C-alpha positions as CSV (number, residue, x, y, z in Angstrom):
1,M,89.5,89.7,34.4
2,H,87.9,88.8,37.6
3,T,84.2,89.1,38.1
4,D,84.0,91.8,40.5
5,A,86.4,94.1,38.3
6,R,84.1,93.5,35.3
7,L,81.2,94.6,37.6
8,D,82.9,97.7,38.4
9,R,83.9,98.7,35.2
10,L,80.4,97.9,33.7
11,E,78.9,100.3,36.4
12,S,81.3,103.2,35.3
13,E,80.5,102.7,31.9
14,I,76.6,102.8,32.4
15,S,76.9,106.0,34.4
16,A,79.0,107.6,31.6
17,L,76.6,106.5,29.0
18,R,73.7,108.0,31.0
19,K,75.3,111.4,31.2
20,S,76.0,110.9,27.5
21,N,72.4,110.3,26.6
22,R,71.2,113.5,28.8
23,R,73.6,115.8,26.8
24,L,72.2,114.1,23.6
25,R,68.6,115.0,24.5
26,L,69.7,118.5,25.1
27,V,71.5,118.9,21.6
28,C,68.3,117.6,20.0
29,T,66.1,120.1,21.6
30,A,68.2,123.0,20.7
31,A,68.3,122.0,17.0
32,G,64.9,122.1,16.6
33,L,61.9,119.9,15.5
34,G,62.8,120.6,11.8
35,L,66.2,118.9,12.5
36,C,64.5,115.9,14.1
37,A,62.1,115.7,11.2
38,A,64.6,115.8,8.5
39,F,66.9,113.1,10.2
40,A,63.7,110.9,10.5
41,L,63.0,111.3,6.9
42,A,66.5,110.5,6.0
43,L,66.4,107.4,8.3
44,G,63.0,106.2,7.5
45,D,60.8,103.9,9.8
46,A,63.4,101.8,11.5
47,R,60.6,99.1,12.4
48,S,60.5,98.3,8.8
49,R,64.0,97.8,8.3
50,V,66.3,94.6,8.5
51,F,69.7,94.7,9.7
52,D,72.1,92.1,8.7
53,V,74.7,93.1,10.9
54,L,74.7,95.1,13.9
55,K,78.1,96.4,15.3
56,A,78.5,97.9,18.6
57,E,81.3,98.0,21.4
58,Q,78.6,97.8,24.0
59,L,74.7,97.1,23.9
60,Q,72.4,97.9,26.9
61,I,68.9,97.0,27.3
62,V,66.7,98.9,29.6
63,D,63.4,98.6,31.0
64,Q,60.4,101.2,30.8
65,A,62.2,103.2,33.6
66,G,65.6,103.4,31.8
67,K,67.1,100.8,34.2
68,T,69.7,98.7,32.6
69,L,68.8,95.0,32.9
70,I,70.9,93.7,30.0
71,N,74.7,94.5,29.2
72,L,76.5,93.2,26.2
73,G,80.0,94.2,25.8
74,T,83.8,93.3,25.7
75,D,86.8,93.6,27.8
76,A,90.7,92.3,27.4
77,D,89.6,88.4,27.5
78,G,86.7,88.6,25.1
79,G,83.0,89.2,25.4
80,T,80.8,89.7,28.2
81,L,77.1,89.5,29.3
82,F,75.7,90.7,32.2
83,L,71.9,90.5,33.5
84,Q,70.5,92.3,36.3
85,N,67.3,91.9,38.4
86,A,64.7,94.4,39.1
87,Q,66.7,95.9,42.0
88,G,69.8,96.4,39.6
89,V,71.8,93.5,41.2
90,T,73.9,91.4,38.9
91,V,72.3,87.7,39.0
92,L,74.1,86.2,35.9
93,A,77.4,86.8,34.2
94,A,78.9,85.1,31.0
95,Y,82.4,85.9,29.9
96,A,85.5,84.6,28.5
97,E,88.4,84.0,31.0
98,G,92.1,84.8,30.6
99,P,92.9,81.2,29.1
100,G,90.2,81.7,26.4
101,T,87.7,79.5,28.0
102,G,84.1,80.4,29.0
103,A,82.6,81.0,32.4
104,I,79.1,81.7,33.5
105,Q,77.9,82.5,37.3
106,L,74.8,82.5,38.7
107,S,74.1,84.9,41.8
108,D,71.3,85.3,44.3
109,E,69.3,88.3,44.9
110,Q,72.0,89.9,47.0
111,G,74.6,89.4,44.1
112,A,76.5,86.5,45.8
113,T,77.7,83.8,43.7
114,R,76.0,80.6,44.2
115,I,76.8,78.5,40.8
116,N,80.0,78.6,38.7
117,L,80.1,76.9,35.7
118,N,83.4,77.2,33.5
119,S,85.9,75.0,31.5
120,D,89.8,74.6,31.5
121,T,92.2,72.5,29.7
122,D,90.7,69.3,31.1
123,G,87.2,69.9,30.5
124,G,84.0,71.6,32.0
125,K,83.5,72.3,35.7
126,L,80.6,73.0,37.8
127,A,80.6,74.5,41.4
128,I,77.6,75.0,43.8
129,L,78.4,77.4,46.8
130,N,76.1,77.7,49.9
131,S,75.2,80.9,51.5
132,N,78.4,81.5,53.4
133,D,80.3,81.2,49.9
134,V,81.6,77.9,50.5
135,N,81.9,75.1,47.8
136,T,79.7,72.4,48.7
137,F,79.5,70.5,45.4
138,Q,82.0,70.3,42.6
139,T,82.0,68.1,39.5
140,G,84.2,68.3,36.5
141,V,86.7,66.4,34.3
142,D,90.1,65.3,35.8
143,T,93.6,65.6,34.3
144,G,92.8,62.0,32.7
145,G,89.7,62.8,31.1
146,S,87.6,61.1,33.2
147,G,84.6,62.6,35.3
148,Y,84.5,63.2,38.9
149,A,82.0,64.8,41.7
150,V,82.8,66.0,45.4
151,V,80.3,66.6,48.0
152,F,81.5,69.0,50.8
153,D,80.1,69.8,54.3
154,A,79.3,73.3,55.3
155,Q,82.9,74.3,56.0
156,G,84.2,72.9,52.6
157,N,85.6,69.6,53.9
158,P,85.2,66.7,51.5
159,R,82.7,64.1,52.7
160,I,81.5,61.8,49.5
161,S,83.4,61.7,46.0
162,Q,82.8,59.5,43.2
163,S,85.8,59.3,40.4
164,V,87.0,57.0,37.8
165,D,90.4,55.3,37.5
166,T,92.2,53.0,35.1
167,D,90.3,49.8,36.7
168,G,86.8,51.4,37.0
169,G,84.7,53.4,39.2
170,V,85.7,54.6,42.7
171,F,83.4,55.9,45.5
172,T,84.8,57.5,48.8
173,L,83.3,58.4,52.1
174,Y,85.4,60.8,54.2
175,N,85.6,60.9,58.1
176,L,86.1,64.3,60.0
177,A,89.9,64.2,59.5
178,N,89.1,64.2,55.6
179,A,90.7,60.7,55.3
180,P,89.0,58.0,53.5
181,A,86.5,55.9,55.9
182,I,84.9,53.7,53.2
183,Q,85.9,52.9,49.5
184,M,84.4,50.9,46.8
185,Y,86.3,50.3,43.7
186,A,87.3,47.7,41.1
187,D,90.6,46.4,40.6
188,D,92.8,45.5,37.7
189,E,91.1,42.4,37.2
190,A,87.5,43.8,37.2
191,R,86.4,42.6,40.7
192,G,84.9,44.6,43.4
193,F,86.5,45.9,46.5
194,L,84.9,47.6,49.7
195,A,87.4,48.9,52.0
196,V,86.1,50.1,55.5
197,N,89.0,51.8,57.3
198,G,89.7,51.7,60.7
199,S,91.2,54.8,62.2
200,I,90.8,58.6,62.1
201,E,93.9,58.7,59.7
202,G,92.2,56.3,57.2
203,S,94.1,53.2,57.8
204,Q,93.1,49.9,56.8
205,G,90.3,48.1,58.7
206,V,88.0,45.7,56.8
207,I,88.6,44.8,53.2
208,L,85.6,42.8,51.3
209,S,86.8,41.6,48.0
210,S,86.8,38.8,45.7
211,D,89.3,36.9,43.4
212,I,88.9,34.1,40.7
213,D,88.0,31.6,43.6
214,G,85.4,33.5,45.0
215,G,84.8,36.4,47.9
216,S,87.2,37.2,50.8
217,I,87.2,39.5,53.9
218,A,90.3,40.7,55.5
219,L,90.3,42.4,59.0
220,Y,93.3,44.6,59.9
221,N,94.6,45.5,63.3
222,A,95.6,49.1,64.2
223,D,98.9,48.5,62.8
224,G,97.8,47.7,59.3
225,M,98.5,44.0,60.0
226,N,95.8,41.4,58.3
227,A,94.5,39.7,61.6
228,L,91.6,37.7,60.1
229,W,91.3,36.5,56.6
230,G,88.2,34.6,55.4
231,Y,88.3,33.1,51.8
232,V,87.3,30.7,49.2
233,T,90.2,28.2,47.9
234,E,90.4,27.1,44.3
235,D,88.6,23.9,45.2
236,G,85.5,26.0,46.2
237,R,85.9,25.6,50.0
238,G,86.0,28.1,53.0
239,I,89.0,29.2,55.0
240,L,89.2,31.4,58.0
241,S,92.6,32.3,59.3
242,A,93.4,34.2,62.5
243,A,96.7,35.8,62.9
244,S,99.2,37.3,65.5
245,E,99.9,41.1,65.8
246,T,102.7,40.7,63.5
247,G,100.5,38.9,60.7
248,Q,101.5,35.3,61.5
249,V,98.8,32.6,61.1
250,R,98.0,31.1,64.4
251,V,94.4,29.7,63.8
252,S,93.2,27.9,60.6
253,L,89.6,26.9,60.1
254,G,88.7,25.2,56.9
255,S,87.6,22.2,55.0
256,D,88.8,19.3,52.8
257,D,87.6,16.3,50.9
258,D,86.8,14.6,54.3
259,G,85.1,17.3,56.1
260,G,86.0,20.4,58.3
261,N,89.3,21.0,60.2
262,L,90.8,23.2,62.7
263,Y,94.7,23.9,63.2
264,L,96.5,25.9,65.8
265,S,100.1,26.8,65.4
266,N,103.0,28.2,67.6
267,T,105.1,31.2,67.3
268,Q,107.4,29.2,65.1
269,D,104.6,28.8,62.7
270,A,104.5,24.9,63.4
271,S,101.0,23.4,63.7
272,V,100.7,21.9,67.2
273,V,97.1,21.3,67.5
274,G,95.0,19.5,64.7
275,L,91.2,18.6,64.7
276,Y,89.8,17.0,61.4
277,V,87.8,14.4,60.0
278,N,89.5,11.4,58.4
279,S,88.9,9.4,55.3
280,E,86.2,7.3,57.0
281,G,84.5,10.2,58.3
282,R,85.6,10.1,61.9
283,G,86.8,12.6,64.2
284,N,90.6,13.0,65.0
285,A,92.6,15.1,67.3
286,A,96.3,15.5,67.1
287,L,98.7,17.3,69.4
288,R,102.2,17.9,68.2
289,D,105.5,19.1,69.8
290,E,107.0,22.4,69.0
291,A,108.4,21.1,65.8
292,G,105.1,19.9,64.6
293,N,105.7,16.2,65.2
294,D,102.7,14.1,66.6
295,R,103.0,13.2,70.0
296,A,99.4,12.3,71.2
297,R,96.5,11.6,68.9
298,L,92.7,11.0,69.9
299,L,90.4,9.4,67.2
300,V,87.6,7.2,66.3
301,D,87.8,3.9,64.8
302,R,85.2,1.2,63.8
303,D,85.4,-0.3,67.2
304,G,85.4,2.9,69.4
305,G,87.5,5.3,70.8
306,A,91.4,5.4,70.8
307,L,94.1,7.1,72.3
308,F,97.9,7.1,71.2
309,L,100.9,8.5,73.0
310,G,104.3,8.7,71.4
311,N,107.7,9.5,72.6
312,K,110.3,12.2,71.2
313,A,111.7,9.5,69.0
314,G,108.2,9.3,67.2
315,N,107.5,5.7,68.7
316,T,103.9,4.8,70.2
317,V,104.5,3.9,73.6
318,V,100.8,4.2,74.9
319,E,97.8,2.8,73.1
320,S,94.3,2.8,74.6
321,Y,91.3,1.5,72.6
322,A,88.2,-0.6,72.4
323,S,88.5,-3.9,71.2
324,P,86.3,-5.4,68.6
325,E,84.1,-7.1,71.0
326,G,83.8,-3.7,73.1
327,D,86.3,-4.3,75.7
328,G,88.8,-1.7,76.9
329,L,92.4,-2.4,76.0
330,L,95.7,-0.7,77.3
331,I,98.8,-1.3,75.9
332,L,102.1,0.2,77.2
333,S,105.4,-0.5,75.1
334,D,109.0,0.5,75.5
335,R,110.8,3.3,74.0
336,N,111.3,1.0,70.9
337,A,107.5,0.6,70.6
338,A,107.9,-3.1,71.6
339,T,104.8,-4.3,73.6
340,R,105.6,-5.0,77.3
341,V,102.1,-4.7,79.1
342,E,98.6,-5.3,78.0
343,S,95.5,-4.7,80.1
344,V,92.3,-6.1,78.9
345,G,89.0,-5.6,80.5
346,A,86.9,-8.6,79.4
347,K,83.3,-9.1,80.4
348,E,84.1,-12.4,82.1
349,S,87.2,-11.2,83.8
350,G,90.1,-8.6,83.2
351,A,93.5,-9.9,82.5
352,I,97.0,-8.2,82.1
353,R,99.6,-9.7,79.9
354,L,103.2,-9.3,80.3
355,W,105.4,-9.7,77.5
356,D,109.4,-10.8,77.5
357,P,111.4,-8.7,75.4
358,S,112.8,-11.8,74.2
359,R,109.8,-13.1,72.4
360,N,106.8,-11.5,70.8
361,D,104.8,-14.6,69.9
362,A,102.8,-15.0,73.5
363,P,103.0,-13.2,76.6
364,A,105.4,-14.4,79.5
365,R,102.7,-13.9,82.0
366,V,99.0,-13.5,82.2
367,I,97.3,-12.3,85.3
368,G,93.6,-12.5,85.5
369,T,91.0,-12.7,87.9
370,D,91.2,-16.8,87.6
371,S,94.7,-17.1,88.2
372,K,96.7,-17.5,91.5
373,P,99.4,-15.2,93.0
374,D,102.8,-16.5,92.2
375,S,104.4,-18.3,95.2
376,P,107.9,-17.2,96.4
377,E,109.4,-20.2,95.0
378,E,108.2,-19.3,91.6
379,N,109.6,-15.9,91.8
380,D,112.8,-17.3,93.2
381,A,112.8,-19.7,90.1
382,E,112.0,-17.0,87.7
């Protein structure tokens, strides 16, 4: 039975009892003082008697002015208790509900409900209403037997919720569209997650999490694709990957046993640029073709800087580096990587060495600052 219906029925019963009390007083007056005295003698002093059981269909407690303040009664669902304030407004109602469960309502001075405490098949529930009769807070037990709590705004829209699932606790903040904006929860491996959603609909934006190796951060684009991912490898090193709009990795920034590294990939997922530290602790740069084959390398060795260019067959055809003495060298090779030209910048004098394809033990010709130009006869003889 609804609370308003209970109150209406209670007011009707109170009015009927008041009329009955007036009739009873008239009858007592007509019967005379003798009858009242005989009744009092038969009854005895009520104040000295103790009743083990008092049975009644309804009990009303009134103030000195006869105004009812407490009503104990029953209805079709079970027992009822109503408390009125000095103005006769019901401010507390306790009763049994249809399913056989209990309910308590606390009201303000005007009789408007402000707190509801009840129970259902899942457990207890508590709701707090504002002055506009809108539910602003609710806590209770869900169907799984776990507790939950929800905080609503003035219009009754959810803004904060706390709950429990099979993995642990869940904390959620909602945006103006009533979609989750921030969530904190535990995964099935007992690790913490923080999700910051990136749109009014609540799609993924940022996820902070952890796994067996350490922490991780993932940034998603408007289509829900992972665009940036930072994590820790099983070796305890950090990795940062940037992806395309479709989620394909395009940039990888990380470290290995030798030091830091940076790799850039093309749309075919082939690594075409690599910056890294070699095993000697020196910097290396590699440029690759569309299939990921090395075509150019820029590095540092024990003598200084070095540059190597390769052809499409994978053979090195251009080499430039510093000699052990500190002079610059440039080597040009044919398509099969056989040396054809060497250019050396020595301190005393530069030199160009020309190699004959038929022999590799010594250059066929050396051109230096102290050599004379070839005569026409020598050129003809050659």
